Each structure stands twice: as C-alpha cells, then as structure tokens.
C-alpha positions in Angstrom: 136.3 169.9 46.2 136.2 171.0 49.9 132.6 171.7 51.0 131.7 174.8 52.9 131.2 173.0 56.2 134.8 171.8 56.1 136.2 175.2 55.5 137.6 177.3 58.4 136.1 180.7 59.2 139.0 182.3 57.6 138.6 180.3 54.4 134.8 181.1 54.3 135.5 184.8 54.8 138.1 184.8 52.0 135.6 183.1 49.6 133.0 185.6 50.5 135.3 188.5 49.8 136.4 187.1 46.5 132.8 186.6 45.5 132.0 190.2 46.3 135.0 191.4 44.4 133.8 189.5 41.3 130.3 190.9 41.7 131.8 194.5 41.8 133.9 193.6 38.8 130.8 192.6 36.8 129.2 195.9 37.8 132.2 197.8 36.4 132.2 195.8 33.2 128.5 196.4 32.7 129.2 200.2 33.0 132.5 200.7 31.2 133.6 197.4 29.7 136.3 194.9 30.8 139.1 197.0 29.5 138.3 199.6 32.1 138.3 197.2 35.0 140.1 198.7 38.0 141.0 196.8 41.2 141.6 200.0 43.0 138.1 201.3 42.2 136.7 198.0 43.5 138.7 198.3 46.7 137.4 201.8 47.2 133.8 200.6 46.7 134.3 197.9 49.3 136.0 200.2 51.8 139.4 198.4 51.4 142.8 199.7 50.5 144.3 198.7 47.2 147.0 196.5 48.8 144.4 194.7 50.9 142.4 193.8 47.8 145.5 192.4 46.1 145.6 189.8 48.8 142.6 188.2 47.2 143.5 188.7 43.5 147.1 189.4 42.5 146.1 191.7 39.7 143.6 192.6 37.0 144.4 189.6 34.8 143.8 187.1 37.6 140.4 188.7 38.3 139.5 188.7 34.6 140.5 185.0 34.4 138.2 184.1 37.2 135.4 185.9 35.5 136.2 184.2 32.2 136.2 180.8 33.9 132.9 181.5 35.6 131.3 182.6 32.3 132.6 179.6 30.3 131.6 177.2 33.2 128.1 178.7 33.3 127.5 178.2 29.6 129.1 174.7 29.7 126.8 173.7 32.5 123.8 175.2 30.6 124.7 173.2 27.5 125.3 170.0 29.6 121.9 170.3 31.3 120.2 170.9 28.0 122.0 167.9 26.4 121.1 165.6 29.3 117.4 166.6 28.8 117.7 165.4 25.2 118.4 168.7 23.5 119.2 168.7 19.8 120.7 171.5 17.7 117.6 173.7 17.9 117.3 173.4 21.7 121.0 174.1 22.2 120.6 177.2 20.1 117.8 178.5 22.2 119.7 177.7 25.4 122.6 179.7 24.0 120.4 182.7 23.3 118.7 182.5 26.7 122.0 182.4 28.4 123.3 185.3 26.4 120.3 187.5 27.0 120.4 186.8 30.7 123.7 188.6 31.0 125.0 190.3 27.9 128.2 191.5 29.6 129.1 187.9 30.5 128.5 186.9 26.9 130.7 189.7 25.5 133.5 188.9 28.0 134.1 185.6 26.3 132.7 186.2 22.8 133.2 189.9 22.3 136.3 192.0 21.6 139.4 190.7 23.4 140.5 192.7 26.4 143.7 194.6 25.4 146.8 193.1 27.0 145.0 190.1 28.5 145.8 186.5 27.5 143.5 183.7 28.9 145.3 180.7 30.4 145.0 177.3 28.8 142.4 175.9 31.3 139.8 178.4 30.1 140.2 176.9 26.6 139.6 173.5 28.1 136.2 174.6 29.5 135.2 176.2 26.2 136.0 172.8 24.6 133.3 171.2 26.7 130.8 173.6 25.1 132.0 172.7 21.6 132.0 169.0 22.3 128.3 169.2 23.3 127.5 171.1 20.1 129.5 168.5 18.0 127.5 165.7 19.6 124.2 167.4 18.7 125.4 168.1 15.1 126.6 164.5 14.7 123.1 163.3 15.7 121.6 165.2 12.8 121.5 163.3 9.4 124.0 164.5 6.9 123.0 165.3 3.4 124.7 166.9 0.4 128.1 166.3 -1.1 131.4 167.0 0.5 132.7 170.5 0.1 136.2 172.0 -0.3 136.0 173.3 3.3 135.3 169.8 4.6 138.7 168.7 3.2 140.3 171.8 4.7 138.8 171.3 8.1 140.0 167.7 8.3 143.5 169.0 8.5 142.7 171.9 10.9 140.6 170.4 13.6 142.6 171.2 16.7 139.7 173.4 17.9 137.6 170.2 18.2 140.1 168.6 20.6 139.8 164.8 20.4 136.2 164.7 19.2 135.8 162.0 16.5 133.3 164.0 14.4 133.9 163.6 10.6 134.7 166.7 8.6 131.1 167.3 7.5 130.0 167.5 11.1 132.8 169.8 12.0 131.7 172.0 9.1 128.1 172.0 10.3 129.1 172.8 13.9 131.2 175.8 12.8 128.5 177.1 10.5 126.0 176.7 13.3 128.2 178.4 15.8 129.3 181.4 13.7 126.0 182.2 12.2 124.1 182.2 15.5 126.8 184.1 17.3 126.7 186.6 14.5 123.0 187.3 15.1 123.4 187.2 18.9 126.3 189.6 18.9 124.5 192.2 16.7 121.3 191.8 18.9 123.1 192.2 22.2 125.1 195.2 20.9 121.8 196.9 20.0 122.5 196.9 16.3 118.9 195.9 15.5 117.3 198.7 17.6 115.1 200.8 15.5 115.0 198.4 12.5 111.5 197.4 13.3 111.8 193.6 13.4 111.9 191.1 16.2 115.5 189.8 16.7 114.1 186.6 18.1 112.3 185.9 14.8 115.6 186.5 12.9 117.4 184.1 15.2 114.7 181.5 14.7 114.8 182.0 10.9 118.6 181.4 10.9 118.1 178.4 13.0 115.4 177.0 10.7 117.8 177.4 7.8 120.6 175.7 9.7 118.7 172.6 10.9 116.4 172.3 7.9 113.2 172.1 10.0 111.2 174.6 12.0 113.0 175.3 15.3 110.0 175.0 17.6 
C-alpha cells in the first residue's frame, strides 16, 4: 500500500474527494436507503457537476461496492481484533452487536435486503469469508456434545460458504446456527420491530447467546 506521504498532491486530493463522496452516500442511505442512492444528488451537495463526480466513481454500482467493501472490512477487523484479544463465541457475538448498533445502515447494507439490480463482485465475498473464518475458529474451540444430526451430513456436502476452513460438519452447523439466530435478533432490533414491546432487546440477545453457547454470556 502506498502511504499518504508518498502520494502526489493530486492523488491526495482524489482520495479526499472519494472519501467525501462516500460520506455523502452514507448520509443518503441513512435517509432513504441504498436503493435510492443518487450520484447526481451527491454531486449537487458537493457543488460539482454530475460528469465531474463520475471521474471519481464510474457509477452507482462502483460506489455501492466501495461502501460494501468498507463495511465488510470494518466488521472483519472488529472480529480479528476481538479474536486476537482471546474472544470466544460470546465475546464475538457482543462485538457483532456493538458494531451493528454503532451504524445500523452499514449493517443493513451487507446483511439487509439486497439492493435491486446490484451484484457485489467476488472480492467482497472474500472479505466476508474472513469474518466467517474467525467465527468458525471460535466455534471449533467450544467442546462439542450431542449426536450428529441429519443437517450435519447435509452441510458436509454443502460447505462452499466456509471456503477452505477445516471445521468438521458439527462445527459448521454450530456456526450457522449461531450466525443466523443472532442476526435474526439483531435485524429485528435494528429495524425497530421490538419498539413498544416493553422488553430490553439486549436481554433477548444475551438470552439467545446463553442458549447457543450453553453458559451465561457475561
């Protein structure tokens, strides 16, 4: 990677403009959702012409891809830092929730409803695989109990999502259960579905986590 000191003034200016464009894009997404993202509207906010902005991003899809990469990279880095600090399944779960609550729109961009007409490039999947690999490592460190299930046998033949991770089927099953149940609670919480129901979503998240890991998630 070229450091900022080695960049020319033109390169530094270009990087600054791209950063501002992405910031404006996040503001739009927070207001109207990713499907309503408009480069022309961003250009107007920045006092630029539409064609001028297209010198920095070739179109809506390239801009969304940059935002998706940034979001996945942020969560991958959060998980890596937690793992390096010795985090197990419970600590990773709380890291996920903290990351999601910090910026719900960033969460929904990668884990919410797909943006109509947008298809993410393969390299974004590679970054998401880093996140899953960290989770698989944590799940593998937890002792296994109970007999094999029919889904264990099924997942052994459908493990492409785990890339080349050597986890046995029971660990893959545990990771998927962990991932889907916690995302289910998080998605409902961030969408405001628990508003007015009179309970603390954090307590529900912790109860689900206790059930998943088999011990209090303190």
